[in-house]
Backbone of each chain as nested JSON, in Angstrom:
{
  "chains": [
    {"id": "A", "residues": [
      {"number": 1, "name": "UNK", "atoms": {"N": [76.577, 117.733, 122.561], "CA": [75.734, 118.686, 121.806], "C": [74.306, 118.167, 121.767]}},
      {"number": 2, "name": "UNK", "atoms": {"N": [73.359, 119.019, 122.128], "CA": [71.959, 118.62, 122.085], "C": [71.448, 118.693, 120.655]}},
      {"number": 3, "name": "UNK", "atoms": {"N": [70.606, 117.735, 120.318], "CA": [70.097, 117.632, 118.951], "C": [68.571, 117.718, 118.966]}},
      {"number": 4, "name": "UNK", "atoms": {"N": [68.011, 118.608, 118.17], "CA": [66.558, 118.75, 118.048], "C": [66.172, 118.599, 116.589]}},
      {"number": 5, "name": "UNK", "atoms": {"N": [65.219, 117.722, 116.318], "CA": [64.709, 117.585, 114.951], "C": [63.231, 117.936, 114.964]}},
      {"number": 6, "name": "UNK", "atoms": {"N": [62.862, 118.907, 114.14], "CA": [61.469, 119.338, 114.035], "C": [60.895, 118.737, 112.764]}},
      {"number": 7, "name": "UNK", "atoms": {"N": [59.961, 117.794, 112.923], "CA": [59.328, 117.141, 111.775], "C": [57.994, 117.814, 111.491]}},
      {"number": 8, "name": "UNK", "atoms": {"N": [57.74, 118.121, 110.234], "CA": [56.443, 118.692, 109.899], "C": [56.063, 118.337, 108.47]}},
      {"number": 9, "name": "UNK", "atoms": {"N": [54.846, 118.713, 108.115], "CA": [54.347, 118.347, 106.796], "C": [53.728, 119.56, 106.09]}},
      {"number": 10, "name": "UNK", "atoms": {"N": [54.167, 120.734, 106.49], "CA": [53.751, 121.934, 105.779], "C": [52.362, 122.446, 106.127]}},
      {"number": 11, "name": "UNK", "atoms": {"N": [51.693, 121.798, 107.091], "CA": [50.344, 122.247, 107.438], "C": [50.416, 123.557, 108.227]}},
      {"number": 12, "name": "UNK", "atoms": {"N": [49.317, 124.32, 108.278], "CA": [49.346, 125.608, 108.978], "C": [49.765, 125.492, 110.443]}},
      {"number": 13, "name": "UNK", "atoms": {"N": [49.284, 124.445, 111.141], "CA": [49.683, 124.251, 112.54], "C": [51.202, 124.068, 112.627]}},
      {"number": 14, "name": "UNK", "atoms": {"N": [51.738, 123.301, 111.652], "CA": [53.184, 123.056, 111.626], "C": [53.966, 124.341, 111.423]}},
      {"number": 15, "name": "UNK", "atoms": {"N": [53.517, 125.142, 110.464], "CA": [54.265, 126.353, 110.12], "C": [54.27, 127.335, 111.268]}},
      {"number": 16, "name": "UNK", "atoms": {"N": [53.133, 127.465, 111.931], "CA": [53.052, 128.342, 113.092], "C": [53.996, 127.87, 114.182]}},
      {"number": 17, "name": "UNK", "atoms": {"N": [53.986, 126.568, 114.46], "CA": [54.827, 126.02, 115.527], "C": [56.302, 126.185, 115.182]}},
      {"number": 18, "name": "UNK", "atoms": {"N": [56.64, 125.931, 113.924], "CA": [58.043, 126.066, 113.522], "C": [58.528, 127.494, 113.75]}},
      {"number": 19, "name": "UNK", "atoms": {"N": [57.73, 128.44, 113.26], "CA": [58.147, 129.847, 113.311], "C": [58.321, 130.305, 114.756]}},
      {"number": 20, "name": "UNK", "atoms": {"N": [57.383, 129.932, 115.612], "CA": [57.402, 130.447, 116.973], "C": [58.329, 129.644, 117.895]}},
      {"number": 21, "name": "UNK", "atoms": {"N": [58.2, 128.312, 117.867], "CA": [58.93, 127.501, 118.845], "C": [60.431, 127.506, 118.626]}},
      {"number": 22, "name": "UNK", "atoms": {"N": [60.85, 127.423, 117.37], "CA": [62.288, 127.288, 117.134], "C": [63.049, 128.511, 117.628]}},
      {"number": 23, "name": "UNK", "atoms": {"N": [62.389, 129.663, 117.663], "CA": [63.017, 130.874, 118.168], "C": [63.284, 130.85, 119.658]}},
      {"number": 24, "name": "UNK", "atoms": {"N": [62.659, 129.91, 120.347], "CA": [62.858, 129.797, 121.795], "C": [63.957, 128.803, 122.162]}},
      {"number": 25, "name": "UNK", "atoms": {"N": [64.471, 128.077, 121.165], "CA": [65.475, 127.059, 121.486], "C": [66.846, 127.691, 121.705]}},
      {"number": 26, "name": "UNK", "atoms": {"N": [67.62, 127.047, 122.522], "CA": [68.993, 127.476, 122.812], "C": [69.784, 127.517, 121.493]}},
      {"number": 27, "name": "UNK", "atoms": {"N": [70.47, 128.631, 121.221], "CA": [71.251, 128.71, 119.974], "C": [72.322, 127.625, 119.879]}},
      {"number": 28, "name": "UNK", "atoms": {"N": [72.678, 127.023, 121.015], "CA": [73.709, 125.983, 120.984], "C": [73.16, 124.633, 120.534]}},
      {"number": 29, "name": "UNK", "atoms": {"N": [71.823, 124.522, 120.479], "CA": [71.209, 123.267, 120.062], "C": [71.357, 123.11, 118.545]}},
      {"number": 30, "name": "UNK", "atoms": {"N": [71.672, 121.894, 118.126], "CA": [71.764, 121.569, 116.702], "C": [70.348, 121.26, 116.211]}},
      {"number": 31, "name": "UNK", "atoms": {"N": [69.732, 122.22, 115.507], "CA": [68.331, 122.083, 115.085], "C": [68.258, 121.691, 113.612]}},
      {"number": 32, "name": "UNK", "atoms": {"N": [67.479, 120.654, 113.329], "CA": [67.217, 120.273, 111.942], "C": [65.718, 120.289, 111.708]}},
      {"number": 33, "name": "UNK", "atoms": {"N": [65.301, 120.906, 110.608], "CA": [63.881, 120.939, 110.253], "C": [63.664, 120.005, 109.073]}},
      {"number": 34, "name": "UNK", "atoms": {"N": [62.753, 119.044, 109.244], "CA": [62.462, 118.073, 108.184], "C": [61.019, 118.249, 107.737]}},
      {"number": 35, "name": "UNK", "atoms": {"N": [60.838, 118.607, 106.461], "CA": [59.5, 118.718, 105.865], "C": [59.283, 117.466, 105.018]}},
      {"number": 36, "name": "UNK", "atoms": {"N": [58.279, 116.664, 105.42], "CA": [58.048, 115.405, 104.704], "C": [57.661, 115.631, 103.243]}},
      {"number": 37, "name": "UNK", "atoms": {"N": [57.184, 116.815, 102.923], "CA": [56.863, 117.109, 101.525], "C": [58.124, 117.181, 100.668]}},
      {"number": 38, "name": "UNK", "atoms": {"N": [59.229, 117.577, 101.317], "CA": [60.49, 117.679, 100.588], "C": [61.241, 116.359, 100.594]}},
      {"number": 39, "name": "UNK", "atoms": {"N": [61.034, 115.555, 101.637], "CA": [61.829, 114.34, 101.791], "C": [61.016, 113.273, 102.506]}},
      {"number": 40, "name": "UNK", "atoms": {"N": [60.212, 112.546, 101.74], "CA": [59.347, 111.54, 102.346], "C": [60.153, 110.344, 102.851]}},
      {"number": 41, "name": "UNK", "atoms": {"N": [61.423, 110.25, 102.461], "CA": [62.244, 109.128, 102.933], "C": [62.543, 109.239, 104.421]}},
      {"number": 42, "name": "UNK", "atoms": {"N": [62.279, 110.408, 105.002], "CA": [62.538, 110.589, 106.435], "C": [61.364, 110.119, 107.306]}},
      {"number": 43, "name": "UNK", "atoms": {"N": [60.234, 109.75, 106.683], "CA": [59.05, 109.357, 107.454], "C": [59.341, 108.149, 108.345]}},
      {"number": 44, "name": "UNK", "atoms": {"N": [60.032, 107.146, 107.794], "CA": [60.281, 105.937, 108.589], "C": [61.204, 106.231, 109.772]}},
      {"number": 45, "name": "UNK", "atoms": {"N": [62.156, 107.112, 109.554], "CA": [63.048, 107.535, 110.65], "C": [62.238, 108.184, 111.777]}},
      {"number": 46, "name": "UNK", "atoms": {"N": [61.294, 109.052, 111.387], "CA": [60.47, 109.738, 112.386], "C": [59.615, 108.726, 113.142]}},
      {"number": 47, "name": "UNK", "atoms": {"N": [59.017, 107.782, 112.416], "CA": [58.181, 106.774, 113.073], "C": [59.009, 105.93, 114.037]}},
      {"number": 48, "name": "UNK", "atoms": {"N": [60.245, 105.623, 113.652], "CA": [61.12, 104.854, 114.544], "C": [61.408, 105.611, 115.829]}},
      {"number": 49, "name": "UNK", "atoms": {"N": [61.444, 106.936, 115.754], "CA": [61.689, 107.759, 116.939], "C": [60.429, 107.9, 117.789]}},
      {"number": 50, "name": "UNK", "atoms": {"N": [59.296, 107.382, 117.27], "CA": [58.055, 107.435, 118.041], "C": [57.121, 108.553, 117.637]}},
      {"number": 51, "name": "UNK", "atoms": {"N": [57.405, 109.201, 116.504], "CA": [56.545, 110.294, 116.049], "C": [55.227, 109.723, 115.529]}},
      {"number": 52, "name": "UNK", "atoms": {"N": [54.118, 110.202, 116.098], "CA": [52.787, 109.708, 115.715], "C": [51.977, 110.77, 114.975]}},
      {"number": 53, "name": "UNK", "atoms": {"N": [52.36, 112.035, 115.123], "CA": [51.673, 113.116, 114.426], "C": [52.657, 114.268, 114.247]}},
      {"number": 54, "name": "UNK", "atoms": {"N": [52.289, 115.181, 113.362], "CA": [53.113, 116.374, 113.169], "C": [52.283, 117.611, 113.497]}},
      {"number": 55, "name": "UNK", "atoms": {"N": [52.911, 118.701, 113.917], "CA": [54.35, 118.838, 114.118], "C": [54.839, 118.089, 115.352]}},
      {"number": 56, "name": "UNK", "atoms": {"N": [56.081, 117.634, 115.271], "CA": [56.702, 116.949, 116.396], "C": [58.146, 117.401, 116.515]}},
      {"number": 57, "name": "UNK", "atoms": {"N": [58.585, 117.482, 117.751], "CA": [59.96, 117.876, 118.032], "C": [60.604, 116.68, 118.713]}},
      {"number": 58, "name": "UNK", "atoms": {"N": [61.689, 116.166, 118.135], "CA": [62.415, 115.057, 118.759], "C": [63.666, 115.646, 119.4]}},
      {"number": 59, "name": "UNK", "atoms": {"N": [63.73, 115.534, 120.721], "CA": [64.833, 116.112, 121.482], "C": [65.706, 114.998, 122.014]}},
      {"number": 60, "name": "UNK", "atoms": {"N": [66.917, 114.895, 121.495], "CA": [67.826, 113.803, 121.873], "C": [67.105, 112.463, 121.862]}},
      {"number": 61, "name": "UNK", "atoms": {"N": [66.324, 112.221, 120.8], "CA": [65.68, 110.929, 120.604], "C": [64.306, 110.777, 121.223]}},
      {"number": 62, "name": "UNK", "atoms": {"N": [63.889, 111.751, 122.02], "CA": [62.593, 111.663, 122.701], "C": [61.564, 112.5, 121.929]}},
      {"number": 63, "name": "UNK", "atoms": {"N": [60.442, 111.884, 121.485], "CA": [59.48, 112.644, 120.679], "C": [58.494, 113.458, 121.519]}},
      {"number": 64, "name": "UNK", "atoms": {"N": [58.257, 114.677, 121.094], "CA": [57.235, 115.531, 121.708], "C": [56.297, 115.998, 120.607]}},
      {"number": 65, "name": "UNK", "atoms": {"N": [55.032, 115.607, 120.731], "CA": [54.031, 116.015, 119.754], "C": [53.477, 117.36, 120.188]}},
      {"number": 66, "name": "UNK", "atoms": {"N": [53.406, 118.278, 119.242], "CA": [53.025, 119.651, 119.56], "C": [51.688, 119.958, 118.904]}},
      {"number": 67, "name": "UNK", "atoms": {"N": [50.737, 120.392, 119.742], "CA": [49.395, 120.646, 119.227], "C": [49.007, 119.505, 118.304]}},
      {"number": 68, "name": "UNK", "atoms": {"N": [48.336, 119.771, 117.237], "CA": [47.972, 118.663, 116.365], "C": [47.742, 119.197, 114.967]}},
      {"number": 69, "name": "UNK", "atoms": {"N": [48.538, 118.716, 114.042], "CA": [48.358, 119.095, 112.64], "C": [47.79, 117.93, 111.864]}},
      {"number": 70, "name": "UNK", "atoms": {"N": [48.546, 116.824, 111.802], "CA": [48.129, 115.666, 111.025], "C": [48.776, 114.417, 111.589]}},
      {"number": 71, "name": "UNK", "atoms": {"N": [48.061, 113.292, 111.478], "CA": [48.622, 112.015, 111.918], "C": [49.625, 111.527, 110.879]}},
      {"number": 72, "name": "UNK", "atoms": {"N": [50.484, 110.606, 111.282], "CA": [51.45, 110.05, 110.333], "C": [50.736, 109.297, 109.214]}},
      {"number": 73, "name": "UNK", "atoms": {"N": [49.573, 108.713, 109.508], "CA": [48.804, 108.047, 108.453], "C": [48.372, 109.053, 107.396]}},
      {"number": 74, "name": "UNK", "atoms": {"N": [47.927, 110.224, 107.85], "CA": [47.533, 111.261, 106.899], "C": [48.735, 111.748, 106.093]}},
      {"number": 75, "name": "UNK", "atoms": {"N": [49.877, 111.84, 106.757], "CA": [51.097, 112.273, 106.065], "C": [51.451, 111.276, 104.96]}},
      {"number": 76, "name": "UNK", "atoms": {"N": [51.34, 109.978, 105.297], "CA": [51.732, 108.951, 104.322], "C": [50.746, 108.855, 103.161]}},
      {"number": 77, "name": "UNK", "atoms": {"N": [49.475, 109.111, 103.456], "CA": [48.454, 108.985, 102.405], "C": [48.191, 110.29, 101.678]}},
      {"number": 78, "name": "UNK", "atoms": {"N": [48.755, 111.386, 102.223], "CA": [48.487, 112.696, 101.63], "C": [49.372, 112.968, 100.447]}}
    ]},
    {"id": "B", "residues": [
      {"number": 1, "name": "UNK", "atoms": {"N": [62.122, 140.736, 125.628], "CA": [62.429, 139.474, 126.333], "C": [61.334, 138.451, 126.028]}},
      {"number": 2, "name": "UNK", "atoms": {"N": [61.749, 137.276, 125.622], "CA": [60.781, 136.22, 125.355], "C": [60.351, 135.568, 126.657]}},
      {"number": 3, "name": "UNK", "atoms": {"N": [59.074, 135.231, 126.711], "CA": [58.505, 134.667, 127.927], "C": [57.91, 133.294, 127.625]}},
      {"number": 4, "name": "UNK", "atoms": {"N": [58.3, 132.296, 128.412], "CA": [57.765, 130.943, 128.268], "C": [57.187, 130.507, 129.603]}},
      {"number": 5, "name": "UNK", "atoms": {"N": [55.946, 130.032, 129.585], "CA": [55.339, 129.487, 130.793], "C": [55.001, 128.027, 130.547]}},
      {"number": 6, "name": "UNK", "atoms": {"N": [55.539, 127.161, 131.393], "CA": [55.292, 125.729, 131.279], "C": [54.262, 125.347, 132.339]}},
      {"number": 7, "name": "UNK", "atoms": {"N": [53.056, 124.983, 131.907], "CA": [51.987, 124.594, 132.828], "C": [51.943, 123.085, 132.927]}},
      {"number": 8, "name": "UNK", "atoms": {"N": [51.867, 122.577, 134.138], "CA": [51.736, 121.134, 134.277], "C": [50.977, 120.806, 135.56]}},
      {"number": 9, "name": "UNK", "atoms": {"N": [50.71, 119.513, 135.731], "CA": [49.92, 119.087, 136.882], "C": [50.571, 117.908, 137.589]}},
      {"number": 10, "name": "UNK", "atoms": {"N": [51.882, 117.785, 137.426], "CA": [52.622, 116.775, 138.172], "C": [52.528, 115.368, 137.636]}},
      {"number": 11, "name": "UNK", "atoms": {"N": [51.856, 115.178, 136.489], "CA": [51.727, 113.826, 135.948], "C": [53.061, 113.383, 135.337]}},
      {"number": 12, "name": "UNK", "atoms": {"N": [53.248, 112.061, 135.181], "CA": [54.528, 111.571, 134.647], "C": [54.881, 112.166, 133.285]}},
      {"number": 13, "name": "UNK", "atoms": {"N": [53.883, 112.308, 132.393], "CA": [54.15, 112.909, 131.083], "C": [54.663, 114.34, 131.261]}},
      {"number": 14, "name": "UNK", "atoms": {"N": [54.045, 115.051, 132.226], "CA": [54.447, 116.436, 132.496], "C": [55.882, 116.507, 132.991]}},
      {"number": 15, "name": "UNK", "atoms": {"N": [56.218, 115.627, 133.937], "CA": [57.543, 115.69, 134.553], "C": [58.63, 115.376, 133.55]}},
      {"number": 16, "name": "UNK", "atoms": {"N": [58.378, 114.393, 132.707], "CA": [59.334, 114.047, 131.665], "C": [59.545, 115.224, 130.721]}},
      {"number": 17, "name": "UNK", "atoms": {"N": [58.441, 115.835, 130.298], "CA": [58.529, 116.951, 129.354], "C": [59.247, 118.132, 129.983]}},
      {"number": 18, "name": "UNK", "atoms": {"N": [58.943, 118.409, 131.24], "CA": [59.595, 119.538, 131.904], "C": [61.104, 119.334, 131.946]}},
      {"number": 19, "name": "UNK", "atoms": {"N": [61.504, 118.132, 132.393], "CA": [62.929, 117.859, 132.584], "C": [63.694, 117.969, 131.27]}},
      {"number": 20, "name": "UNK", "atoms": {"N": [63.105, 117.406, 130.213], "CA": [63.837, 117.337, 128.944], "C": [63.705, 118.628, 128.136]}},
      {"number": 21, "name": "UNK", "atoms": {"N": [62.477, 119.127, 127.986], "CA": [62.262, 120.26, 127.072], "C": [62.88, 121.552, 127.57]}},
      {"number": 22, "name": "UNK", "atoms": {"N": [62.762, 121.816, 128.863], "CA": [63.227, 123.121, 129.343], "C": [64.736, 123.274, 129.149]}},
      {"number": 23, "name": "UNK", "atoms": {"N": [65.45, 122.156, 129.125], "CA": [66.888, 122.203, 128.894], "C": [67.266, 122.631, 127.495]}},
      {"number": 24, "name": "UNK", "atoms": {"N": [66.294, 122.611, 126.581], "CA": [66.555, 123.001, 125.2], "C": [66.235, 124.472, 124.939]}},
      {"number": 25, "name": "UNK", "atoms": {"N": [65.639, 125.13, 125.914], "CA": [65.243, 126.523, 125.676], "C": [66.442, 127.461, 125.804]}},
      {"number": 26, "name": "UNK", "atoms": {"N": [66.372, 128.548, 125.069], "CA": [67.407, 129.577, 125.107], "C": [67.539, 130.104, 126.542]}},
      {"number": 27, "name": "UNK", "atoms": {"N": [68.765, 130.164, 127.069], "CA": [68.944, 130.672, 128.446], "C": [68.435, 132.105, 128.604]}},
      {"number": 28, "name": "UNK", "atoms": {"N": [68.273, 132.829, 127.501], "CA": [67.798, 134.213, 127.59], "C": [66.29, 134.304, 127.769]}},
      {"number": 29, "name": "UNK", "atoms": {"N": [65.597, 133.164, 127.56], "CA": [64.143, 133.163, 127.708], "C": [63.78, 133.191, 129.194]}},
      {"number": 30, "name": "UNK", "atoms": {"N": [62.791, 134.002, 129.528], "CA": [62.266, 134.053, 130.9], "C": [61.281, 132.895, 131.067]}},
      {"number": 31, "name": "UNK", "atoms": {"N": [61.722, 131.821, 131.742], "CA": [60.914, 130.603, 131.869], "C": [60.256, 130.551, 133.253]}},
      {"number": 32, "name": "UNK", "atoms": {"N": [58.951, 130.329, 133.256], "CA": [58.237, 130.117, 134.514], "C": [57.557, 128.753, 134.464]}},
      {"number": 33, "name": "UNK", "atoms": {"N": [57.685, 127.97, 135.529], "CA": [57.031, 126.664, 135.61], "C": [55.885, 126.778, 136.609]}},
      {"number": 34, "name": "UNK", "atoms": {"N": [54.678, 126.442, 136.162], "CA": [53.498, 126.514, 137.029], "C": [52.933, 125.112, 137.219]}},
      {"number": 35, "name": "UNK", "atoms": {"N": [52.948, 124.637, 138.454], "CA": [52.35, 123.345, 138.799], "C": [50.988, 123.637, 139.427]}},
      {"number": 36, "name": "UNK", "atoms": {"N": [49.92, 123.174, 138.774], "CA": [48.569, 123.478, 139.27], "C": [48.315, 122.872, 140.651]}},
      {"number": 37, "name": "UNK", "atoms": {"N": [49.083, 121.855, 141.01], "CA": [48.933, 121.284, 142.348], "C": [49.392, 122.26, 143.427]}},
      {"number": 38, "name": "UNK", "atoms": {"N": [50.344, 123.115, 143.044], "CA": [50.844, 124.094, 144.006], "C": [50.017, 125.373, 143.99]}},
      {"number": 39, "name": "UNK", "atoms": {"N": [49.437, 125.666, 142.826], "CA": [48.744, 126.945, 142.695], "C": [47.578, 126.825, 141.716]}},
      {"number": 40, "name": "UNK", "atoms": {"N": [46.452, 126.349, 142.231], "CA": [45.295, 126.137, 141.357], "C": [44.695, 127.456, 140.885]}},
      {"number": 41, "name": "UNK", "atoms": {"N": [45.089, 128.561, 141.498], "CA": [44.56, 129.86, 141.061], "C": [45.075, 130.244, 139.683]}},
      {"number": 42, "name": "UNK", "atoms": {"N": [46.097, 129.537, 139.191], "CA": [46.638, 129.855, 137.864], "C": [45.877, 129.137, 136.75]}},
      {"number": 43, "name": "UNK", "atoms": {"N": [44.926, 128.248, 137.109], "CA": [44.215, 127.481, 136.085], "C": [43.449, 128.402, 135.13]}},
      {"number": 44, "name": "UNK", "atoms": {"N": [42.776, 129.393, 135.688], "CA": [41.968, 130.262, 134.813], "C": [42.849, 131.076, 133.879]}},
      {"number": 45, "name": "UNK", "atoms": {"N": [44.016, 131.476, 134.374], "CA": [44.971, 132.197, 133.518], "C": [45.401, 131.315, 132.339]}},
      {"number": 46, "name": "UNK", "atoms": {"N": [45.678, 130.031, 132.641], "CA": [46.105, 129.105, 131.594], "C": [44.984, 128.914, 130.564]}},
      {"number": 47, "name": "UNK", "atoms": {"N": [43.759, 128.745, 131.06], "CA": [42.635, 128.549, 130.141], "C": [42.441, 129.782, 129.253]}},
      {"number": 48, "name": "UNK", "atoms": {"N": [42.646, 130.962, 129.837], "CA": [42.508, 132.191, 129.05], "C": [43.546, 132.246, 127.928]}},
      {"number": 49, "name": "UNK", "atoms": {"N": [44.71, 131.645, 128.175], "CA": [45.762, 131.623, 127.153], "C": [45.496, 130.546, 126.102]}},
      {"number": 50, "name": "UNK", "atoms": {"N": [44.434, 129.73, 126.317], "CA": [44.083, 128.71, 125.336], "C": [44.574, 127.327, 125.691]}},
      {"number": 51, "name": "UNK", "atoms": {"N": [45.071, 127.145, 126.922], "CA": [45.565, 125.827, 127.329], "C": [44.387, 124.873, 127.515]}},
      {"number": 52, "name": "UNK", "atoms": {"N": [44.419, 123.74, 126.812], "CA": [43.333, 122.762, 126.876], "C": [43.77, 121.474, 127.558]}},
      {"number": 53, "name": "UNK", "atoms": {"N": [45.086, 121.24, 127.652], "CA": [45.608, 120.051, 128.322], "C": [47.012, 120.359, 128.818]}},
      {"number": 54, "name": "UNK", "atoms": {"N": [47.484, 119.51, 129.712], "CA": [48.861, 119.655, 130.199], "C": [49.648, 118.396, 129.87]}},
      {"number": 55, "name": "UNK", "atoms": {"N": [50.959, 118.485, 129.713], "CA": [51.751, 119.701, 129.804], "C": [51.539, 120.626, 128.601]}},
      {"number": 56, "name": "UNK", "atoms": {"N": [51.679, 121.923, 128.862], "CA": [51.552, 122.92, 127.803], "C": [52.61, 123.993, 128.01]}},
      {"number": 57, "name": "UNK", "atoms": {"N": [53.09, 124.481, 126.893], "CA": [54.087, 125.533, 126.926], "C": [53.453, 126.747, 126.241]}},
      {"number": 58, "name": "UNK", "atoms": {"N": [53.373, 127.868, 126.959], "CA": [52.837, 129.084, 126.357], "C": [54.021, 129.988, 126.042]}},
      {"number": 59, "name": "UNK", "atoms": {"N": [54.202, 130.25, 124.746], "CA": [55.345, 131.041, 124.278], "C": [54.842, 132.391, 123.787]}},
      {"number": 60, "name": "UNK", "atoms": {"N": [55.193, 133.438, 124.521], "CA": [54.706, 134.776, 124.191], "C": [53.207, 134.764, 123.921]}},
      {"number": 61, "name": "UNK", "atoms": {"N": [52.462, 134.07, 124.774], "CA": [51.002, 134.08, 124.698], "C": [50.383, 133.018, 123.819]}},
      {"number": 62, "name": "UNK", "atoms": {"N": [51.202, 132.288, 123.075], "CA": [50.684, 131.265, 122.15], "C": [50.818, 129.888, 122.805]}},
      {"number": 63, "name": "UNK", "atoms": {"N": [49.692, 129.141, 122.967], "CA": [49.79, 127.842, 123.649], "C": [50.231, 126.707, 122.729]}},
      {"number": 64, "name": "UNK", "atoms": {"N": [51.133, 125.864, 123.236], "CA": [51.548, 124.65, 122.544], "C": [51.337, 123.482, 123.485]}},
      {"number": 65, "name": "UNK", "atoms": {"N": [50.453, 122.573, 123.087], "CA": [50.194, 121.392, 123.894], "C": [51.217, 120.331, 123.531]}},
      {"number": 66, "name": "UNK", "atoms": {"N": [51.825, 119.735, 124.541], "CA": [52.925, 118.796, 124.325], "C": [52.485, 117.409, 124.741]}},
      {"number": 67, "name": "UNK", "atoms": {"N": [52.595, 116.47, 123.782], "CA": [52.127, 115.11, 124.053], "C": [50.777, 115.201, 124.75]}},
      {"number": 68, "name": "UNK", "atoms": {"N": [50.517, 114.365, 125.709], "CA": [49.22, 114.459, 126.355], "C": [49.317, 113.854, 127.742]}},
      {"number": 69, "name": "UNK", "atoms": {"N": [49.064, 114.661, 128.746], "CA": [49.055, 114.161, 130.117], "C": [47.637, 114.119, 130.634]}},
      {"number": 70, "name": "UNK", "atoms": {"N": [46.997, 115.292, 130.694], "CA": [45.649, 115.367, 131.247], "C": [44.934, 116.585, 130.672]}},
      {"number": 71, "name": "UNK", "atoms": {"N": [43.614, 116.452, 130.52], "CA": [42.823, 117.584, 130.056], "C": [42.627, 118.573, 131.197]}},
      {"number": 72, "name": "UNK", "atoms": {"N": [42.278, 119.799, 130.864], "CA": [42.038, 120.799, 131.902], "C": [40.852, 120.394, 132.77]}},
      {"number": 73, "name": "UNK", "atoms": {"N": [39.879, 119.674, 132.196], "CA": [38.754, 119.19, 133.008], "C": [39.248, 118.214, 134.074]}},
      {"number": 74, "name": "UNK", "atoms": {"N": [40.173, 117.343, 133.684], "CA": [40.738, 116.398, 134.65], "C": [41.539, 117.144, 135.719]}},
      {"number": 75, "name": "UNK", "atoms": {"N": [42.236, 118.179, 135.297], "CA": [43.017, 118.971, 136.251], "C": [42.084, 119.621, 137.279]}},
      {"number": 76, "name": "UNK", "atoms": {"N": [40.966, 120.16, 136.786], "CA": [40.052, 120.867, 137.688], "C": [39.324, 119.912, 138.626]}},
      {"number": 77, "name": "UNK", "atoms": {"N": [39.05, 118.706, 138.127], "CA": [38.293, 117.752, 138.945], "C": [39.19, 116.833, 139.771]}},
      {"number": 78, "name": "UNK", "atoms": {"N": [40.509, 116.897, 139.473], "CA": [41.44, 115.984, 140.151], "C": [41.806, 116.469, 141.537]}}
    ]}
  ]
}
């Protein structure tokens, strides 16, 4: 089973990407959306996966940064 | 029908993204892969859609820049 985790921080770039991109994913993919505003404990997990900015999509462990909303430093200090 | 166009320029970042990301897309999506090395006439079309760097995925007209391979200026001058 393919696993996709979409990490975001509620910024407008993130919300746009979430709404549009997730609709293009295969329905068979196990998609999880993580908003750091709701669960900041997931930040370290995202950084371990190589996430440097949000929004980011981690596909089977490989991070893909999408456009640019905010750096992880901004997420942690925001 | 949803339309996805993946623009790239053959760089390693592009090839990795193409191989991994396209496998996550819904099989019902009409996916087109455009390599500027094969068809430089598509560069202006990509720029019109808002593509500023490759690899980029344009989903129903909305551009999403993925990680970072090369700027469009580098593509044009390369």
